[in-house]
N, C-alpha and C positions, 0 to 999 in steps of 0.2 A: 328446569332441571329434569333430566331424563329419568324416567321410572320404568324399568324393564317390566314386561308382563309377568316374568317369573317372580319378581319381587312383589308385584301387585297380587299375584295369586298366592304366593307363599306366606307373606306376612299375616294377612287376615286369618287364613286357615290355621297357621302356626300359633297365632295369638289365642284363638278360640281353643285349640287343642291343649296348649300348655296351660291356659287358664283352668280348663276342666281337670286336667291332670293335677294342677296345684291344689285346687279346691278338694278334689278327691283325696289327695295325699294328706293334706292338713286335716281334713275331717277324719280320715282313717287314723292318723297319728294321734289326734285329740281323743278320739273314741278309744283307741287302744291304750293310751296312757291313763285315761279315766278308768277304764275297765281294769287295767293292771293295779291301779291304786286301790280300787274297791276290792279286788281280789286279795291284795296285800292286807287291807283292813280286816277282811274276814278271817284271813289266816292268823293275824295278830290277835284278833278278838277271840278266836277259838283257843289259841295258845295261851293267852292270858287267863281266860276262863278255866282251862284245864289246870294251870298251875295254881290258880286261886282255890280251886276245888279239889286239889290233889290230896290223896290220902297218905302221901309220903312227905317227909320233911323236905323243905326247900333248901337244900344244902348249897354251898358255894359251887360244888362240882356239878350238881344238877343245873344250877343257873347258867354256868358257863357253857354246858352242853347245849342248852336251849338257846343261848346267845349265838353260838356257832351255827345252829341250824337256822335261825330266824333273821340274823343280822341285827337284832335289837339287844339292848342292855337291860338288865333287871336289877332292881334294888328293893330289898325287904326292909321295911321300916317298922320300928316298934310303935306302940301307942303314944309314947312320949316324943317321937320324932328322931330317935336314934337309929343309926344305920346298923341293922343286924347282919345282913349279908349283901354283897354287891359285886357286880362284875366290872365295875369301874371305880377308880379312886375318887372319893367325894370329900370336899371340905365341909366343916360344920354348917357354914352359912348355906351351902348348896343343899344339904340335907333339910335345912329349914325350908328352903324353896320347894323341895319335893313334898314336904309335910303340908304345904299350903295348897297343894293340888286337891281338887274336889274328888272325893271317892265316887266311883261309878261302877255299878254292877255290870253294865254293858258298855265297855269302853270302845274308843275308836269309831264312834258313829259319825256319819257325815254331818258336819257343821258343829261338832262338839269338840274339835281338836284344841288342845292347849299346848303351848310351846314354852320351853324353858331353855336357858343358856347355861351350860355347865362347862367350865374351863374353856371359854370362848367357842364352844361348840353348841350349835342349836339342835334341839331335839323336839320331836313330837312326843308328848308325855301323856300317860294315863295312869290313874291310881285306882286300885280296886282292893277291897278287903280280902284277906286270906281267911277262908272259912274253916278248913279241916286240918291243915298242916301245922297250924300254930299250936304250941303247948296249951294246956287248959288254963283258963284264967288269964291268958296273955292275948292281947289284941295286936294283930300285925296287919300290914298292908303291903301290897306288891305294886311297885312302880315299874311300868314298862316304858322304856325310853328308845324311841326309834330316831336315829340320826336323820336330819333332813337330807343329807347327801345320799343316804340309802334310799330314802323315799323318792328323791329325784332320779336316782339311778334306775329304780324300777320303772318310773315313767318314761325315761329315755330309752331303756331297753325295749319297752313296748311300742314306743313311737317310731324308732328307727326303721323297722321293716316296712311300714307303709311309705315312709319318705324315700327309702332306697327303691322300693317298687315304683314309686312315682318318678324318680330320676331315670330309671330304666325305661319306663313308659314314655317319658319326655324325649329321651334319645331316640327311641324307636319311632316316635311320632314325628320328630324332626326329619329322620331319614325317609320315612314313608311320604311325608308332605313334600320333601325335596324331589323324590322320585316322581310323585304325582304332578308337581309343577313342571318338571322337566319333560314329562310325557306330553304335556300340552304345548310347551314352549319350543321343543325341538322341531316338530313339524312346522310351526310358525316361522322358525328361523330358516328352515329349508325353503319355505315358500318365499321368504324375503330374498334369499340368495338366487332362487329361480327368477324372481321378478327383476333383480339387478342384472342378471344374465340376459334376460329378454331385452331390457333397456339397452344393453351393450351390443345387441344384435346376435346373441348366441341363443338360438331357439332350441333349447334342450328340454327334455321331459324329466320329471321327478317321479320315482317309484311311489305308487299309491300306498298310504298307511294301511296296516292290516285291519284296523278297527273301522267299521262302517259308521262314520259320524260326519259332522259338518266339516271338519278338517279334510276328510277324504273327498267330499264334494268340492271343496275349494281347490284342492290339488288337481282334481280331475278337470275343473274349469280352466285352471292355468295351463294345464297340459294341452287342452283343446285350443286355447288362445295362442299358445306357442306354436302348435302345428299349423294353424291357420296363417299366422304371421309368416312362418316359414314358406308356405305356399305362395302367399302374397309377394314375398321378397323374390321368390323364384320367378314369378310372373313379371314382376318389374324388371328384373335382370334380363329376362328373355326379351321383353319389349325394348329395353335399352339396346340389347344387341341387334335386334331387328332394325331399330331406328338408325343405329350406327351403320349397319350394312346398307340400309337404304340410302343414307347420305353418301356413303362410299360409292354405291352403285350409280347414284345420280351423277356424282362427279365423273365417274368413268363414262357413263352414257353421254354426258355433255362433251367430253373429249371425243368420243366416237362420232357424235353428231357433227362436231366441228370438222372432223376428218372426212366424214361422209359428204358434208356440204362442199368441202374443198374438192373432193374427187368429182362431185356432180358438176361443179363449175368447170373443172378441167375437161370433163367429157363434153359438156355443152360447147365450150370453145373449140374443142377438136371437131365436134359435129358440124359446127358453123363453117369450118375450113374445108370439110370434106365435100366434094362435088355431089350434086344431087343424083348424078348418074350412078354413083357407087352404092352398093348394098349397104344400107345403115341399119339392118335389123339387129346386129349385135350391139350397136351403140344404144339403140332404143331399149333393148333388154336390160343393158347395164344401167341406163338412166332410170328405167322403171324399178329396178331392184334397189337402187339408191333412194328413190322416192319411198318405197316401202320401208327401207331401213330407217329413214328420217322419221317417218310416221310412227314406227314402233319406238324409236328412241324418244320422241316427244311424249308418247303415252307413258313410257317408263319414267321420264322426268316428272310428269304430273303426279304419278303414283308416288315417287320419292318425296315430292313436296307435300303430299297429303291432299292434293286437289281432287275434286270429284271428276271422275273420268266419264265423259258422255257415252251413252250407249245408243245403238241404233240397230234396226233390223237390216240384215244383209242377206244376199243370196249365197248359199253355201257353195254352189257350183262355181259362181263367179269368184268367190273368195279362193277356192282351190286353183282356179285358172290363174289368178293373179300371183299366187305364191308359188 
């Protein structure tokens, strides 16, 4: 199965980067959600303590305003468990459920959460005594009810920014990793195309990459090889042309030799028929020139066949006289 280098480079780096981004995003989301919940706990704890220690009556209007500000519901119970004031409608058995909550002077501490279900809705609940706002001789308690949906919404609101930032970082990481992988694979693809062209007999050169690295060295080596192969091809072609010309010249020389031999024989027959009293100097010169021509053609034929031509020392003056 073919595995491109781009995929081999991209997938491991991308896996590591995305894993780091995912871990960082999850850790940031978890930390943000936990911090938001702790901050919400502190706000509710301060609000509950303020209402419990308030020097003003906890009227229904006051409770509703506090509920609008905090997102929690409030219920004031009498010592007997009756609902004195409430921001939500409660049945008698639900009031009994609230009466069963433990009174805490410092509510909403980590690990001390109590949950109740009122009208099919789950709440984180805390009950604390009302110290100053209750009439004299009357013991009252304040129940603070935080819907679990509100609690989860606070956590989600704090967790989404790190997750969203992680998604953006993942997209950026994918883009940068793809560009980085392409930066390595594109020169390799160009080198592959150049090698294919060289194999097909096209000895072209590829522009050198701007970055001085191993890929640049490899490109330079391929360019040198392509240039040398081009020179070798030119030399082979020149040798082939010379060999072809030599063969053609040998054929022509052979034909000329045959013609010269025929002419020599004709002159010799003619010389045999001429009386000895006649001046034969012109015939002797013609025969001597034909001998020289045959000698030159024999040398040319040996050269065309690639035979070793024998060499010998001769007198330059004699050679000039003969030619």
